[in-house]
N, C-alpha and C positions, 0 to 999 in steps of 0.2 A: 504493500500500500504506500510506503514511504517513497519508493521509486516512482510509482505512478503519480503521486502528488508533485514530485520534482519534474517529471515529464510534462505533466499538465500545465504547470506554470511556464515551463520552458517554451512549449509550443503555443501557449496563449500569447506570449510576448512576440514570438516569431510571426504569428498570424496578425497581431496588432501592427507590427512594423510593415508588413507586406500590404495589408488591406486598408489600414486607417491612416498611416503616416506616409510621408514622402520618402520612404526608404525602398530601395530595390535590392533584392537578393543578388549578390554578385558571385558568391561561392558557398558551397556546402561540402563539408567533409563527407567521406564515404559513410561514416557512422552516424552522420547528421548531428553530432554532438558539438560541432563547431559551425556556426553560421555567420556569414559576413554580409553586412548590409551597407549600402551607400545612400546617403541622403541626396535625392535628385536635385534639390534646389540649393544645397549648401555643400561646401567641401568638408564633409564630416562622415565618419564611418562608425559602425557599431559591430563589435565582435560579440556574439552571443555564445556563451560556453556553458555546457552542462557538465559540471565537474565538482566532486566533493573535495573541499579544501580543509584539511585537518591540521597539517603542520606547515611551517614556513617553507620547507623544502618543496611541498606540493605546488605552491604558488610560483616559487623560483624556477622549478623545472618546467612548468607550463610556459612561463614567460620566455625562458631560454629556447625552448622548442619552437615557440611561436616566432621569435625573432629569426631563428635559423630558417624556418619554413618560408617566411615572407621576404627574407633578404634578397633572394633571387627572383622574386615574383614581380610581375608587372604592377599588380595592385599596390605593393609596398613602395615601389619606386615612384609611382604617381602620387601616393598619398602619405609619404613619410613625414611631410610637414603639415598634413591636415590634422584636424581634430579627431582623435580616436576615443571611443568609449568601450571598455571591456566590461561586459555584464556576465558575472558568474552566478549560475543557479546551482546552489549547493544544498544538499539535504541535511547537512550537519553544520554546526557552528564551529569555526576554526579555533584552535588553541593559540592564537596569536592576533595581534592587532592588524587586521587585513589592510586597512587604509594607509597605515604608516608604512608597512612593509612594501605595499604596492607602489607607493610614491617614491620609495628609495631605490627601486630596481627598474623603474620605467622612465621614459623620457617625459619632458614637460607637456608635450601635446597629447599624452595618453592619460585618461582618467579611468578609474575602476570603481565598480559597484558590486557588492555581494548581496545576494538575496536568497532566501529560502522560502518554501511554501508557507511557513508560519508568518513571515513578514506580511504577506498579502492579507492575512486574516486580521492582523493587528493594525496595519497602517491604512489610512483612507487614501492617501496620495503619496506617490514616490516617483522619482525620475521622470516618468511619462505623464504625471498628473492624471493617472487613471487607476481605478480599482480593478484588479483582476479577480475573477471568481475563484473561491476556494473549491476544492474537490468535494462534491457531495455525492454524485451518482457515478459509480465506477464504470458502468456500461456507457454512459453518455460521454465520459471523459475519454475512454478508449476510442470511441467513434470520432470524437473531435480531433484527437491526436492523429489518427489515421488519415483524416481529411487534410490536415495541415501537411503531413508527410507527402501525400499525393500532390498537393499544391506545389510543394518544393520540387518534387520530381518532375512535375509538369513544366515548371520554369526552367529546370536544367535541360530537359529534353528540347524545349523550344530554343534555348541558347545553342545547343549542339546542332540543331537543324539549321539555324542561322549561320553558324560557322561552316557547316558542310555546304550550304548553298553559296556562301561567299567565297570560300577558299578552294572549292573543288568544282567551280563552274566550267573550267576548261582543262585540257590535258597539255602537259609540257611537250608539245610537238616541235614548234619552231625553236624553242630554247635548246632542245636536244640537237636539232639540225645545225644551229649556229655553233654549238659546242663542237660538233663533229667537223664542221667546215674550218673553224679556226685552228683546230689541231692538225687537220689535213694540210692547210696552208703553211703551218709552221714547219712541218717536215718537208714540204715542197721547197720552202726557202732554205732549209738546212742542206738539202741535197743539191741546191743550185747556187751555191756561193756563201750561204750562211745567213741566219736571221739577224745577225748583228752587223752584217756587211752593208755599208751605206749604199753602194751601187746596186746590190741585190734588192734592197728595200725599195729604192727609187724605181728600179726596173719593174717591180711587180705591184706598184701602186701605193706606196707610202705617201703621206701628205708632204708635198713639196711646194712651197709658196710660189716659186718662180714658174713651175710647170702649171700650177693652177691658173696663174695669171696669163699663161700662154694658151689657155683654153682646155686643158685636160680636166674637165669637170668631173670625170669619174673618180678622181682622187678625193672627192668629197665622201665617197662611199667605200672604196676599196680599203682604206686604212682600218676600218672597223674589224676586218678579218685577219689582219697581219699583226704579228707580235715580235718584239725585239728581245730575243733570248728566252730561255726556258722558264726562268723565274717569272718573267712578265706573263708568259702564257699560263703558267700554273695559277698565279694569283687571279687573273681574269677568268680563267676556266672555273675555278672554285666559286668565284662571285657569281658568274653566269649560272652555274648549276644550282646554287642556293637561292639567289635573288631573282634571277630570270624565271625560274620555274614557278616561284610564288606569284610573280606578276602575271605570267601566262595563265595560271590557274584562276586568278581573280578576274582578269579581263577577257580571257578566251584567246584562242590562237590568232584570229584575224586582227584583233585590236593590238595584241602584243607585237605582231609583225610590224605594224605601222609605228607603234611607240618605239620599238627598238631601232628601226632604221632611221626614223626622224631624229631620235635622240643622238644616234651615231653621227648623222650628218651635221646636226647642231654642234656636237662636240668638235668635229673637224673644222667647222666654220669658226668656232671660238678660238681654236688653235691657230687657224689661218690669220685671224685678226690680231692676235696678241703674242704669238710665239713664232719666231723666225726659223726655228729648228725643224729638221725632218722628224716626223713622228708617225706612229702607228699604234694600233691597239683598240680593244673593245671597251676601254675605260669610259669613254663618253657615252656609249650605249648603255653600259651597266649603271652609270650614274643616272641615266635617263630612266632606268628601272626604279631607282630610288625615288626619282621625281614622280613616277607613276604611283608609287606607294604613298608618297606625301599627298598626292591628289586624292587618292583613296581615303587617306586620313582626313582630308579637308571635307570630303563629301560624306564620309561615314565615321565620324570621330569616335563614337562609342565603341564599336567593334574594333576599330583600329587600335585604340589605347587599351582595350581589354585583351588584346592579343600581342601584336608585334610592334606597336607604335613607338614605345620608348627605345627599343633596340634600333629601329630604323633611324630615328632622329639622332641618336648617339653615334651611329655609324657614319651618317652623313656629315655631322659636325666634326668628327674625328678625322675623316678623310680630307675634308676641306682644310682644316688646320694643318694636317700632315703635309698636304700639298703645298701650303705656303711656307712651311718651315724647312722641309727637306728640298734641297736643290735638285734640279733635273726632272722634276715632275711637271707634266703639262696640265697645270691647274685650270688654265683657260679652257682647255678641252673638257675637263671634268665639269666645270660650272656650266659650260655651254650645253653639255649633255643633260645635266640636271634640270636646267630650265626648259630645254627642248622636250625632255620626257614628261615634265609636269604639264606643259601646254598641249603636247600631243595627247596625253591622257584626257585632258579636258576636251579635246577635239573629238575623240572617239567615245568618251563617256563610259561610265560603268554599266555593265550589262543590265543590272536590276534598278539602276538609278539614273535615268537618262533625261536630258532636257535638250530639245532641238535648238532652242534659242541660245543656250549656253554653248552647245557644240559649235554653232555657227560663229559665235563670238570668239571662241578659242581658235577656230580655223582662220578667221581674219587676223588674229594676233600672230598666229604661226606664219601666215603668208607675209605679213608686214615685217615681222621680226627677221625671218630668213632672207626675204627679199632685200630689205634695207641693209642688212649686214653684208650681203654679197655686193650690193652696189657700192657701199662704203669701202669694203675691202678691195674691190677691183679698181675703184677710182683712186683711193688713197695710196695703196701699195703700187698700183700701176703707174 
């Protein structure tokens, strides 16, 4: 009966947060003894925990495990400065000062509350300014608990369906083809003078400003598939395998093809405008994939930040800073690809979230951007 009372209070609070307050369930542990909620209107979170706290070590172990579990999660990285409330539902009263110990082992933005079923009977108002019903009828309580569990499972299933629809819309067809092509071209270069030989690179299509000015326009495209040395190929192949496949799964193969090529050309144009050196590589196109992911985040911020958002932003920032700090990196090409990929993604739009007017606007921006850059480049450098 004691456990049932604890469960009843625990799931009453969960039901109250979901149905009556502006909180959204963002994660539930397999045992359903840890539930995480985010306030939709405010930057605040609640962790609801069903756990008996008897000794100080029980609380310390829970906090340590929680910090370890959340440290590498997207939820923690996005919310580590937000207001957190830990609500412990315990069937027993601890043999220590809960509030003092909690305050000494947690950060300032985290507050804690400890409740037991008995508290509900004795107190009229607490934390939520709401009275929760004490357990009277066992059968009704079990039915209520089962209903809340089903509600939680329904929310999790819907979230999983959304993720499946979003991240598995397409299959990684062109990303695999591009990966095969750049590996094939690398070995072609190696067997025909070497991938680090300038004459070989120029012969087979590397970006060369003077030859572009002479009308060899195909050099806007061919550098995407050429790489200078094995390490260059390896790094871009890994990036294409991981980032490119995600973008193609989100956007579908046709849209990915356009995004990748437009971003690659934009990267070449950026390099043409700001870098006099001979260059090659898929980096601009891969940065364009990052740009497409940022556009996805712009259009669908919730699922973006719930899944891969923070990692994408950190990778983009790291690579941009790295490009400015380390000499010899064609950062103009990277930034050109990033911008081109973002705008190209806007032009093709997301499969399930389309706007013809927005698409037309991005197409106009793309035409003006690429066109004016080429006009400026050919006139200025020519």
